C-alpha positions in Angstrom: -7.8 94.1 -52.8 -9.2 91.9 -55.6 -7.2 91.4 -58.7 -8.2 93.9 -61.4 -7.6 93.2 -65.1 -5.5 95.5 -67.3 -8.6 97.2 -68.6 -9.8 98.1 -65.1 -13.2 97.8 -63.6 -13.2 94.0 -63.2 -13.1 91.9 -60.1 -11.2 88.6 -60.3 -12.8 85.6 -58.6 -11.1 82.3 -57.7 -13.3 79.2 -58.3 -12.6 75.7 -56.8 -14.1 73.1 -59.1 -14.8 69.4 -59.2 -16.2 67.4 -62.2 -16.7 63.9 -63.6 -15.0 64.2 -67.0 -16.7 61.2 -68.6 -19.2 63.1 -70.7 -17.0 66.2 -71.4 -14.7 66.8 -74.3 -12.1 68.1 -71.9 -11.9 71.4 -70.1 -11.3 73.9 -73.0 -14.3 75.4 -74.7 -14.8 74.0 -78.3 -17.5 74.8 -80.8 -20.0 72.0 -81.0 -18.5 70.1 -78.0 -19.7 69.8 -74.5 -16.8 71.0 -72.3 -16.3 71.9 -68.7 -15.4 75.5 -69.4 -18.3 75.7 -71.8 -21.0 74.8 -69.2 -19.3 76.9 -66.5 -19.0 80.0 -68.7 -22.6 79.6 -69.7 -23.8 79.4 -66.1 -21.6 82.3 -64.9 -22.7 84.5 -67.8 -26.3 83.8 -67.0 -25.8 84.7 -63.3 -23.8 87.8 -64.0 -25.9 88.8 -67.0 -22.8 89.5 -69.1 -20.4 87.2 -71.0 -17.5 86.0 -68.8 -14.7 83.5 -69.6 -12.9 81.2 -67.1 -9.2 80.6 -67.1 -7.9 77.4 -65.5 -4.9 75.9 -63.8 -5.0 72.7 -65.8 -6.8 72.1 -69.2 -7.7 68.5 -68.6 -8.3 66.2 -71.6 -11.4 64.4 -72.7 -12.7 62.0 -70.1 -10.3 63.2 -67.3 -11.8 64.1 -63.9 -11.0 66.7 -61.2 -11.6 67.0 -57.5 -9.3 70.0 -57.1 -9.4 72.1 -60.2 -8.9 75.8 -59.9 -10.0 78.6 -62.2 -10.4 82.4 -62.2 -12.9 84.7 -63.9 -12.9 88.4 -64.3 -16.3 89.9 -63.6 -17.3 93.5 -64.4 -17.6 95.3 -61.1 -21.1 96.5 -61.9 -22.2 92.9 -62.5 -21.0 91.6 -59.2 -24.2 92.5 -57.2 -26.0 89.8 -59.2 -24.0 87.2 -57.2 -25.5 88.3 -53.9 -28.6 87.0 -52.2 -31.3 89.4 -51.1 -31.0 88.0 -47.6 -27.4 87.7 -46.4 -26.6 85.3 -43.5 -23.9 86.8 -41.3 -22.2 83.4 -40.9 -21.8 82.9 -44.6 -19.0 83.8 -46.9 -19.4 86.6 -49.4 -20.2 84.3 -52.3 -22.1 81.5 -50.5 -25.3 82.4 -52.3 -23.5 82.3 -55.7 -22.2 78.8 -54.9 -25.8 77.7 -54.1 -27.2 79.3 -57.2 -24.5 77.7 -59.4 -25.5 74.4 -57.9 -28.9 74.8 -59.5 -27.6 76.2 -62.8 -24.8 73.6 -63.5 -25.3 70.0 -64.6 -24.7 67.4 -61.9 -21.4 66.3 -63.3 -19.7 69.6 -62.5 -19.7 71.5 -59.2 -18.2 74.8 -58.2 -17.4 74.1 -54.6 -16.1 77.6 -53.5 -15.8 81.1 -54.8 -13.7 83.9 -53.3 -12.2 87.2 -54.3 -8.7 86.4 -55.8 -5.8 88.2 -54.2 -3.9 90.7 -56.2 -1.7 89.1 -58.9 -3.5 85.8 -58.8 -3.7 83.8 -62.1 -5.1 80.3 -61.9 -2.7 79.1 -64.5 0.4 81.2 -64.3 0.5 81.6 -60.5 0.4 77.8 -59.8 3.4 76.2 -58.3 2.5 72.6 -59.1 -0.4 70.3 -60.1 -1.1 66.9 -58.4 -2.8 64.0 -60.3 -3.8 60.5 -59.3 -4.2 57.6 -61.7 -6.2 54.6 -60.5 -6.1 51.1 -61.9 -7.7 47.8 -60.8 -6.3 44.4 -61.7 -9.2 42.4 -60.2 -10.0 39.4 -62.5 -13.7 40.5 -62.6 -12.8 44.1 -63.5 -13.8 47.3 -61.8 -16.7 47.6 -59.3 -19.8 49.1 -61.1 -19.8 52.2 -58.8 -16.2 53.0 -59.8 -16.3 52.2 -63.5 -16.1 55.8 -64.5 -13.0 56.6 -62.4 -10.8 53.5 -62.4 -9.2 51.8 -65.3 -9.5 48.0 -65.4 -6.2 46.2 -66.2 -6.5 42.6 -67.2 -2.8 41.6 -66.6 -0.7 41.5 -63.4 1.6 44.5 -62.7 4.9 44.7 -61.0 4.6 47.8 -58.8 8.2 47.6 -57.7 9.5 47.6 -61.3 7.2 50.6 -62.1 8.5 52.4 -59.1 12.1 51.9 -60.1 11.3 53.0 -63.7 9.5 56.1 -62.3 12.6 57.3 -60.5 14.4 57.6 -63.8 12.0 60.3 -64.9 12.1 62.6 -61.9 13.5 66.1 -62.1 13.7 68.8 -64.8 13.7 67.1 -68.2 12.4 67.4 -71.7 9.3 65.1 -71.8 8.8 65.3 -75.6 8.4 61.5 -75.7 5.4 61.8 -73.5 3.6 64.9 -74.9 1.4 65.5 -77.9 3.0 68.3 -80.0 1.7 71.8 -79.7 3.3 74.4 -82.0 5.4 76.9 -80.0 5.0 75.0 -76.7 7.9 73.7 -74.6 7.9 70.1 -73.4 10.4 70.8 -70.5 8.8 70.1 -67.2 9.9 69.6 -63.6 8.5 66.2 -62.5 8.5 66.3 -58.8 6.7 63.1 -57.8 5.9 59.9 -59.6 5.3 56.9 -57.4 2.9 54.0 -56.9 0.9 52.3 -54.2 -1.0 49.0 -54.1 -4.1 48.2 -52.0 -5.3 44.8 -52.9 -6.3 44.8 -56.6 -6.1 48.6 -56.7 -2.9 50.4 -57.9 -2.6 54.2 -57.8 0.0 56.4 -59.4 0.7 59.8 -57.8 2.1 62.3 -60.2 3.2 65.9 -59.4 4.9 68.5 -61.6 5.1 72.2 -61.9 3.1 71.9 -65.1 2.1 69.2 -67.6 2.0 69.2 -71.3 -0.8 67.7 -73.4 -1.4 64.0 -72.6 1.7 63.9 -70.4 0.3 62.1 -67.3 -1.5 59.4 -69.3 1.6 58.9 -71.4 3.8 58.5 -68.3 1.4 56.0 -66.9 1.2 54.1 -70.2 5.0 53.8 -70.5 5.2 52.6 -66.9 2.5 50.0 -67.5 4.7 48.5 -70.2 7.4 48.1 -67.5 4.9 46.7 -65.0 3.9 44.0 -67.5 7.5 43.0 -68.0 7.5 44.2 -71.7 10.2 46.7 -70.9 13.0 46.9 -68.3 12.9 49.6 -65.6 15.9 51.5 -67.1 14.2 51.8 -70.5 12.3 54.9 -69.4 15.5 56.9 -68.9 16.3 56.5 -72.6 12.9 58.0 -73.5 14.1 61.4 -72.1 16.4 61.8 -75.1 13.5 61.7 -77.6 12.6 64.9 -79.5 9.0 63.9 -80.3 6.2 61.7 -79.0 7.3 58.1 -78.7 5.3 55.4 -80.5 6.8 52.7 -78.2 3.8 52.8 -75.9 0.2 54.0 -75.7 -1.3 56.5 -73.4 -3.3 55.1 -70.5 -7.1 55.5 -70.8 -8.5 58.8 -69.6 -11.0 57.3 -67.1 -8.4 56.5 -64.4 -7.0 60.1 -64.2 -8.1 62.8 -61.7 -6.6 66.2 -61.0 -6.7 66.3 -57.3 -5.0 69.6 -56.2 -3.2 72.7 -57.3 -0.6 74.5 -55.1 -0.1 78.3 -55.1 2.5 80.4 -53.3 1.7 82.9 -50.6 -0.1 86.0 -51.8 2.9 88.2 -51.8 4.7 85.8 -54.2 2.0 85.4 -56.8 3.3 88.1 -59.2 6.8 86.8 -59.1 5.6 83.2 -59.6 3.6 84.2 -62.7 6.7 85.9 -64.2 8.7 82.7 -63.8 6.0 80.5 -65.3 5.6 82.7 -68.4 9.3 82.3 -69.2 9.9 79.7 -72.0 12.3 77.2 -70.4 15.3 75.4 -71.8 17.5 72.7 -70.3 
């Protein structure tokens, strides 16, 4: 059965989304700003001929990209037929025609790659187990190749990947990441950082970052702090001390947005979605 909202009569759809964040003011809809949610909501509302609003797994910041974003939308049941083609191909999924149609409605820097009926209890944000990000840098003396300039951050100084890896280990686990988060009233900064490691391929350096959730600016701030270690301006054990901070640290700058991409979101089996959502909604403490 599809998920039905509390008012009844709505079908919940899961959307798998990719976008180039360069020309967007982030995910969340904002008056007078071009945002990913704004253009998707507009396209879906046009197709379904009724206003709809998407909810997402990760509200990415201005300039941040995604290849594996997930969202859901609740569509009135009577509007659902607008998604179907007059001619249905037996080999196609239920919403293949909708995906093609959205490909024409949406601007070229955002794509809805797949649409399915969400299982009961699915919530793109609260059902998620973890989010996976990648941050890419290039230390080539000539900078970033022109074809990659929107997705890779040029870094003009050498970086010690081994030192950054050692410093990253100090941050893993369930911690208060207040030093790495921009403040939001009433929001917790406690997160379970499950992966933070680095790889080098020639001039390219990539950080892989996974957590159950991220607070505002957290990934870029983590990378920014570790770049200070990689340049030798801080020792690897310096990062551990940042976990005792109660507010955003001014000792480092967040890394530029262009290098960051949301690559995947994990969800539990369908029969565990409701339980996971309940756990996520609890306000955590250490």
